[in-house]
All heavy atoms as a GROMACS GRO file, in nm:
protein
  357
    1MET      N    1 -22.531  -3.451   0.852
    1MET     CA    2 -22.528  -3.531   0.973
    1MET      C    3 -22.494  -3.442   1.091
    1MET      O    4 -22.424  -3.342   1.077
    1MET     CB    5 -22.420  -3.639   0.962
    1MET     CG    6 -22.458  -3.755   0.872
    1MET     SD    7 -22.354  -3.896   0.895
    1MET     CE    8 -22.215  -3.851   0.795
    2SER      N    9 -22.538  -3.484   1.205
    2SER     CA   10 -22.509  -3.404   1.323
    2SER      C   11 -22.366  -3.429   1.370
    2SER      O   12 -22.301  -3.526   1.331
    2SER     CB   13 -22.608  -3.439   1.434
    2SER     OG   14 -22.585  -3.571   1.478
    3LYS      N   15 -22.320  -3.339   1.452
    3LYS     CA   16 -22.182  -3.349   1.498
    3LYS      C   17 -22.161  -3.471   1.586
    3LYS      O   18 -22.052  -3.530   1.586
    3LYS     CB   19 -22.144  -3.223   1.575
    3LYS     CG   20 -22.129  -3.102   1.486
    3LYS     CD   21 -22.084  -2.982   1.566
    3LYS     CE   22 -22.070  -2.863   1.473
    3LYS     NZ   23 -22.022  -2.744   1.548
    4SER      N   24 -22.262  -3.512   1.660
    4SER     CA   25 -22.246  -3.628   1.748
    4SER      C   26 -22.228  -3.757   1.667
    4SER      O   27 -22.149  -3.844   1.705
    4SER     CB   28 -22.366  -3.641   1.843
    4SER     OG   29 -22.485  -3.661   1.769
    5ILE      N   30 -22.300  -3.770   1.556
    5ILE     CA   31 -22.286  -3.889   1.472
    5ILE      C   32 -22.146  -3.892   1.409
    5ILE      O   33 -22.081  -3.996   1.403
    5ILE     CB   34 -22.396  -3.894   1.364
    5ILE    CG1   35 -22.531  -3.914   1.429
    5ILE    CG2   36 -22.368  -4.005   1.264
    5ILE    CD1   37 -22.648  -3.907   1.332
    6LYS      N   38 -22.097  -3.777   1.363
    6LYS     CA   39 -21.963  -3.770   1.307
    6LYS      C   40 -21.858  -3.805   1.413
    6LYS      O   41 -21.762  -3.877   1.385
    6LYS     CB   42 -21.936  -3.630   1.252
    6LYS     CG   43 -22.011  -3.599   1.125
    6LYS     CD   44 -21.977  -3.459   1.077
    6LYS     CE   45 -22.057  -3.421   0.954
    6LYS     NZ   46 -22.026  -3.285   0.908
    7PHE      N   47 -21.877  -3.756   1.534
    7PHE     CA   48 -21.782  -3.784   1.641
    7PHE      C   49 -21.780  -3.932   1.676
    7PHE      O   50 -21.674  -3.991   1.695
    7PHE     CB   51 -21.816  -3.700   1.765
    7PHE     CG   52 -21.723  -3.724   1.880
    7PHE    CD1   53 -21.594  -3.673   1.878
    7PHE    CD2   54 -21.763  -3.799   1.988
    7PHE    CE1   55 -21.507  -3.696   1.983
    7PHE    CE2   56 -21.676  -3.823   2.093
    7PHE     CZ   57 -21.549  -3.771   2.091
    8ILE      N   58 -21.896  -3.993   1.685
    8ILE     CA   59 -21.905  -4.136   1.717
    8ILE      C   60 -21.841  -4.219   1.606
    8ILE      O   61 -21.769  -4.315   1.632
    8ILE     CB   62 -22.052  -4.177   1.742
    8ILE    CG1   63 -22.102  -4.112   1.871
    8ILE    CG2   64 -22.066  -4.328   1.749
    8ILE    CD1   65 -22.250  -4.128   1.894
    9THR      N   66 -21.864  -4.181   1.481
    9THR     CA   67 -21.805  -4.253   1.368
    9THR      C   68 -21.653  -4.239   1.370
    9THR      O   69 -21.581  -4.337   1.351
    9THR     CB   70 -21.861  -4.198   1.235
    9THR    OG1   71 -22.003  -4.207   1.237
    9THR    CG2   72 -21.807  -4.277   1.118
   10LEU      N   73 -21.604  -4.120   1.396
   10LEU     CA   74 -21.460  -4.097   1.402
   10LEU      C   75 -21.397  -4.175   1.517
   10LEU      O   76 -21.292  -4.237   1.500
   10LEU     CB   77 -21.431  -3.948   1.418
   10LEU     CG   78 -21.284  -3.909   1.426
   10LEU    CD1   79 -21.212  -3.947   1.298
   10LEU    CD2   80 -21.271  -3.761   1.454
   11ALA      N   81 -21.462  -4.177   1.631
   11ALA     CA   82 -21.410  -4.251   1.747
   11ALA      C   83 -21.407  -4.401   1.717
   11ALA      O   84 -21.312  -4.471   1.755
   11ALA     CB   85 -21.496  -4.222   1.870
   12GLY      N   86 -21.508  -4.451   1.650
   12GLY     CA   87 -21.510  -4.593   1.613
   12GLY      C   88 -21.400  -4.630   1.516
   12GLY      O   89 -21.336  -4.735   1.529
   13LEU      N   90 -21.376  -4.542   1.418
   13LEU     CA   91 -21.268  -4.569   1.322
   13LEU      C   92 -21.132  -4.565   1.390
   13LEU      O   93 -21.046  -4.649   1.362
   13LEU     CB   94 -21.273  -4.466   1.208
   13LEU     CG   95 -21.387  -4.484   1.108
   13LEU    CD1   96 -21.390  -4.367   1.009
   13LEU    CD2   97 -21.372  -4.616   1.033
   14LEU      N   98 -21.112  -4.469   1.478
   14LEU     CA   99 -20.986  -4.462   1.550
   14LEU      C  100 -20.964  -4.585   1.639
   14LEU      O  101 -20.853  -4.638   1.648
   14LEU     CB  102 -20.979  -4.335   1.635
   14LEU     CG  103 -20.960  -4.204   1.556
   14LEU    CD1  104 -20.966  -4.085   1.651
   14LEU    CD2  105 -20.829  -4.206   1.482
   15ALA      N  106 -21.070  -4.633   1.702
   15ALA     CA  107 -21.059  -4.753   1.786
   15ALA      C  108 -21.027  -4.875   1.701
   15ALA      O  109 -20.946  -4.960   1.741
   15ALA     CB  110 -21.190  -4.774   1.863
   16ALA      N  111 -21.085  -4.886   1.583
   16ALA     CA  112 -21.058  -5.000   1.495
   16ALA      C  113 -20.914  -4.998   1.445
   16ALA      O  114 -20.846  -5.101   1.442
   16ALA     CB  115 -21.155  -4.999   1.378
   17VAL      N  116 -20.865  -4.881   1.409
   17VAL     CA  117 -20.726  -4.869   1.362
   17VAL      C  118 -20.630  -4.901   1.475
   17VAL      O  119 -20.530  -4.970   1.455
   17VAL     CB  120 -20.700  -4.728   1.305
   17VAL    CG1  121 -20.553  -4.706   1.281
   17VAL    CG2  122 -20.779  -4.710   1.176
   18ALA      N  123 -20.658  -4.854   1.595
   18ALA     CA  124 -20.571  -4.881   1.710
   18ALA      C  125 -20.571  -5.030   1.744
   18ALA      O  126 -20.467  -5.085   1.780
   18ALA     CB  127 -20.615  -4.800   1.830
   19ALA      N  128 -20.684  -5.097   1.731
   19ALA     CA  129 -20.691  -5.240   1.763
   19ALA      C  130 -20.615  -5.322   1.660
   19ALA      O  131 -20.548  -5.420   1.694
   19ALA     CB  132 -20.837  -5.284   1.770
   20CYS      N  133 -20.621  -5.284   1.535
   20CYS     CA  134 -20.552  -5.359   1.430
   20CYS      C  135 -20.402  -5.334   1.433
   20CYS      O  136 -20.323  -5.422   1.398
   20CYS     CB  137 -20.607  -5.322   1.292
   20CYS     SG  138 -20.775  -5.378   1.265
   21ALA      N  139 -20.360  -5.217   1.474
   21ALA     CA  140 -20.218  -5.184   1.476
   21ALA      C  141 -20.146  -5.254   1.590
   21ALA      O  142 -20.025  -5.273   1.584
   21ALA     CB  143 -20.199  -5.033   1.487
   22GLY      N  144 -20.216  -5.295   1.693
   22GLY     CA  145 -20.153  -5.357   1.809
   22GLY      C  146 -20.120  -5.503   1.790
   22GLY      O  147 -20.047  -5.561   1.869
   23GLN      N  148 -20.168  -5.568   1.686
   23GLN     CA  149 -20.144  -5.710   1.667
   23GLN      C  150 -20.007  -5.732   1.605
   23GLN      O  151 -19.968  -5.664   1.512
   23GLN     CB  152 -20.251  -5.771   1.577
   23GLN     CG  153 -20.389  -5.767   1.639
   23GLN     CD  154 -20.494  -5.823   1.544
   23GLN    OE1  155 -20.466  -5.848   1.429
   23GLN    NE2  156 -20.614  -5.841   1.594
   24ARG      N  157 -19.935  -5.829   1.659
   24ARG     CA  158 -19.804  -5.866   1.605
   24ARG      C  159 -19.807  -6.014   1.570
   24ARG      O  160 -19.870  -6.093   1.638
   24ARG     CB  161 -19.693  -5.842   1.707
   24ARG     CG  162 -19.670  -5.696   1.735
   24ARG     CD  163 -19.550  -5.679   1.824
   24ARG     NE  164 -19.527  -5.537   1.851
   24ARG     CZ  165 -19.432  -5.494   1.928
   24ARG    NH1  166 -19.351  -5.578   1.987
   24ARG    NH2  167 -19.416  -5.364   1.947
   25GLU      N  168 -19.733  -6.048   1.468
   25GLU     CA  169 -19.725  -6.187   1.428
   25GLU      C  170 -19.620  -6.256   1.513
   25GLU      O  171 -19.508  -6.211   1.523
   25GLU     CB  172 -19.687  -6.195   1.280
   25GLU     CG  173 -19.693  -6.336   1.226
   25GLU     CD  174 -19.671  -6.340   1.076
   25GLU    OE1  175 -19.711  -6.246   1.007
   25GLU    OE2  176 -19.614  -6.439   1.032
   26GLU      N  177 -19.661  -6.367   1.575
   26GLU     CA  178 -19.569  -6.439   1.662
   26GLU      C  179 -19.477  -6.529   1.580
   26GLU      O  180 -19.517  -6.583   1.479
   26GLU     CB  181 -19.647  -6.525   1.761
   26GLU     CG  182 -19.732  -6.446   1.857
   26GLU     CD  183 -19.803  -6.535   1.957
   26GLU    OE1  184 -19.761  -6.651   1.972
   26GLU    OE2  185 -19.899  -6.489   2.017
   27GLU      N  186 -19.354  -6.543   1.628
   27GLU     CA  187 -19.259  -6.631   1.562
   27GLU      C  188 -19.254  -6.763   1.638
   27GLU      O  189 -19.250  -6.765   1.760
   27GLU     CB  190 -19.120  -6.567   1.561
   27GLU     CG  191 -19.111  -6.443   1.476
   27GLU     CD  192 -18.969  -6.389   1.472
   27GLU    OE1  193 -18.876  -6.465   1.498
   27GLU    OE2  194 -18.955  -6.270   1.443
   28PHE      N  195 -19.256  -6.872   1.563
   28PHE     CA  196 -19.250  -7.004   1.623
   28PHE      C  197 -19.117  -7.069   1.584
   28PHE      O  198 -19.082  -7.073   1.467
   28PHE     CB  199 -19.366  -7.092   1.575
   28PHE     CG  200 -19.499  -7.043   1.622
   28PHE    CD1  201 -19.581  -6.969   1.539
   28PHE    CD2  202 -19.541  -7.070   1.751
   28PHE    CE1  203 -19.703  -6.924   1.584
   28PHE    CE2  204 -19.664  -7.025   1.795
   28PHE     CZ  205 -19.744  -6.952   1.713
   29VAL      N  206 -19.047  -7.119   1.685
   29VAL     CA  207 -18.920  -7.188   1.661
   29VAL      C  208 -18.942  -7.335   1.693
   29VAL      O  209 -18.981  -7.371   1.804
   29VAL     CB  210 -18.808  -7.130   1.751
   29VAL    CG1  211 -18.678  -7.204   1.728
   29VAL    CG2  212 -18.792  -6.982   1.724
   30VAL      N  213 -18.914  -7.421   1.594
   30VAL     CA  214 -18.932  -7.565   1.612
   30VAL      C  215 -18.795  -7.627   1.631
   30VAL      O  216 -18.706  -7.612   1.548
   30VAL     CB  217 -19.003  -7.627   1.490
   30VAL    CG1  218 -19.016  -7.777   1.508
   30VAL    CG2  219 -19.138  -7.562   1.469
   31VAL      N  220 -18.779  -7.697   1.743
   31VAL     CA  221 -18.652  -7.762   1.774
   31VAL      C  222 -18.675  -7.912   1.770
   31VAL      O  223 -18.762  -7.964   1.840
   31VAL     CB  224 -18.600  -7.719   1.912
   31VAL    CG1  225 -18.471  -7.791   1.946
   31VAL    CG2  226 -18.584  -7.569   1.918
   32GLU      N  227 -18.596  -7.982   1.688
   32GLU     CA  228 -18.608  -8.127   1.679
   32GLU      C  229 -18.546  -8.189   1.805
   32GLU      O  230 -18.432  -8.160   1.838
   32GLU     CB  231 -18.536  -8.179   1.555
   32GLU     CG  232 -18.599  -8.134   1.425
   32GLU     CD  233 -18.732  -8.200   1.400
   32GLU    OE1  234 -18.753  -8.314   1.447
   32GLU    OE2  235 -18.815  -8.136   1.333
   33PRO      N  236 -18.620  -8.277   1.874
   33PRO     CA  237 -18.562  -8.341   1.992
   33PRO      C  238 -18.456  -8.444   1.950
   33PRO      O  239 -18.469  -8.510   1.848
   33PRO     CB  240 -18.682  -8.409   2.057
   33PRO     CG  241 -18.779  -8.428   1.947
   33PRO     CD  242 -18.757  -8.315   1.852
   34GLU      N  243 -18.351  -8.453   2.030
   34GLU     CA  244 -18.246  -8.549   2.001
   34GLU      C  245 -18.293  -8.689   2.042
   34GLU      O  246 -18.367  -8.703   2.139
   34GLU     CB  247 -18.119  -8.512   2.075
   34GLU     CG  248 -18.059  -8.381   2.028
   34GLU     CD  249 -17.925  -8.355   2.091
   34GLU    OE1  250 -17.861  -8.451   2.138
   34GLU    OE2  251 -17.885  -8.239   2.093
   35PRO      N  252 -18.252  -8.791   1.968
   35PRO     CA  253 -18.295  -8.927   2.003
   35PRO      C  254 -18.240  -8.968   2.139
   35PRO      O  255 -18.128  -8.933   2.176
   35PRO     CB  256 -18.238  -9.014   1.891
   35PRO     CG  257 -18.128  -8.933   1.831
   35PRO     CD  258 -18.165  -8.789   1.852
   36ILE      N  259 -18.320  -9.045   2.213
   36ILE     CA  260 -18.278  -9.090   2.345
   36ILE      C  261 -18.168  -9.196   2.332
   36ILE      O  262 -18.072  -9.196   2.404
   36ILE     CB  263 -18.400  -9.145   2.423
   36ILE    CG1  264 -18.499  -9.030   2.444
   36ILE    CG2  265 -18.358  -9.205   2.555
   36ILE    CD1  266 -18.630  -9.072   2.504
   37SER      N  267 -18.187  -9.289   2.240
   37SER     CA  268 -18.084  -9.391   2.216
   37SER      C  269 -18.068  -9.409   2.066
   37SER      O  270 -18.159  -9.385   1.989
   37SER     CB  271 -18.125  -9.523   2.281
   37SER     OG  272 -18.245  -9.570   2.222
   38GLN      N  273 -17.950  -9.454   2.026
   38GLN     CA  274 -17.923  -9.472   1.885
   38GLN      C  275 -17.973  -9.610   1.840
   38GLN      O  276 -17.975  -9.704   1.918
   38GLN     CB  277 -17.774  -9.459   1.856
   38GLN     CG  278 -17.722  -9.320   1.882
   38GLN     CD  279 -17.574  -9.310   1.849
   38GLN    OE1  280 -17.510  -9.409   1.826
   38GLN    NE2  281 -17.523  -9.188   1.850
   39GLU      N  282 -18.008  -9.617   1.715
   39GLU     CA  283 -18.051  -9.745   1.660
   39GLU      C  284 -17.928  -9.834   1.641
   39GLU      O  285 -17.819  -9.786   1.612
   39GLU     CB  286 -18.120  -9.723   1.526
   39GLU     CG  287 -18.248  -9.643   1.537
   39GLU     CD  288 -18.315  -9.627   1.401
   39GLU    OE1  289 -18.272  -9.694   1.304
   39GLU    OE2  290 -18.410  -9.550   1.394
   40PRO      N  291 -17.946  -9.966   1.656
   40PRO     CA  292 -17.832 -10.056   1.637
   40PRO      C  293 -17.786 -10.055   1.491
   40PRO      O  294 -17.865 -10.040   1.400
   40PRO     CB  295 -17.886 -10.193   1.677
   40PRO     CG  296 -18.034 -10.180   1.671
   40PRO     CD  297 -18.066 -10.037   1.695
   41VAL      N  298 -17.656 -10.067   1.472
   41VAL     CA  299 -17.597 -10.063   1.340
   41VAL      C  300 -17.550 -10.203   1.306
   41VAL      O  301 -17.487 -10.272   1.385
   41VAL     CB  302 -17.479  -9.963   1.337
   41VAL    CG1  303 -17.416  -9.960   1.199
   41VAL    CG2  304 -17.526  -9.825   1.378
   42TYR      N  305 -17.580 -10.247   1.184
   42TYR     CA  306 -17.537 -10.380   1.139
   42TYR      C  307 -17.386 -10.379   1.117
   42TYR      O  308 -17.332 -10.296   1.045
   42TYR     CB  309 -17.610 -10.416   1.009
   42TYR     CG  310 -17.568 -10.548   0.951
   42TYR    CD1  311 -17.605 -10.668   1.014
   42TYR    CD2  312 -17.491 -10.555   0.836
   42TYR    CE1  313 -17.568 -10.789   0.962
   42TYR    CE2  314 -17.453 -10.677   0.785
   42TYR     CZ  315 -17.492 -10.794   0.847
   42TYR     OH  316 -17.455 -10.914   0.797
   43THR      N  317 -17.315 -10.472   1.184
   43THR     CA  318 -17.170 -10.480   1.173
   43THR      C  319 -17.124 -10.594   1.085
   43THR      O  320 -17.006 -10.606   1.056
   43THR     CB  321 -17.106 -10.495   1.312
   43THR    OG1  322 -17.156 -10.615   1.372
   43THR    CG2  323 -17.137 -10.374   1.401
   44GLY      N  324 -17.216 -10.684   1.047
   44GLY     CA  325 -17.179 -10.798   0.964
   44GLY      C  326 -17.143 -10.920   1.045
   44GLY      O  327 -17.109 -11.023   0.991
   45LYS      N  328 -17.147 -10.912   1.178
   45LYS     CA  329 -17.111 -11.024   1.262
   45LYS      C  330 -17.232 -11.058   1.351
   45LYS      O  331 -17.307 -10.973   1.390
   45LYS     CB  332 -16.994 -10.990   1.353
   45LYS     CG  333 -16.867 -10.957   1.277
   45LYS     CD  334 -16.757 -10.922   1.377
   45LYS     CE  335 -16.629 -10.886   1.304
   45LYS     NZ  336 -16.524 -10.849   1.398
   46TYR      N  337 -17.244 -11.187   1.380
   46TYR     CA  338 -17.346 -11.231   1.477
   46TYR      C  339 -17.286 -11.223   1.615
   46TYR      O  340 -17.172 -11.260   1.638
   46TYR     CB  341 -17.390 -11.374   1.447
   46TYR     CG  342 -17.472 -11.387   1.321
   46TYR    CD1  343 -17.417 -11.446   1.206
   46TYR    CD2  344 -17.601 -11.341   1.315
   46TYR    CE1  345 -17.489 -11.458   1.091
   46TYR    CE2  346 -17.675 -11.351   1.199
   46TYR     CZ  347 -17.619 -11.411   1.088
   46TYR     OH  348 -17.693 -11.423   0.975
   47LYS      N  349 -17.364 -11.176   1.709
   47LYS     CA  350 -17.314 -11.166   1.847
   47LYS      C  351 -17.385 -11.265   1.935
   47LYS      O  352 -17.490 -11.305   1.923
   47LYS     CB  353 -17.332 -11.025   1.901
   47LYS     CG  354 -17.244 -10.926   1.831
   47LYS     CD  355 -17.259 -10.792   1.896
   47LYS     CE  356 -17.165 -10.692   1.828
   47LYS     NZ  357 -17.168 -10.564   1.888
   0.00000   0.00000   0.00000
């Protein structure tokens, strides 16, 4: 193969490795929202 084809192949491989190495996995934090009001509790008495 000619030197130009080898150079282009090497440059492509280096670009692919650099693109894959730059990706990071994002972390997701899930926060449960607090209730706005509490549910009524049975007290045993009629009001």
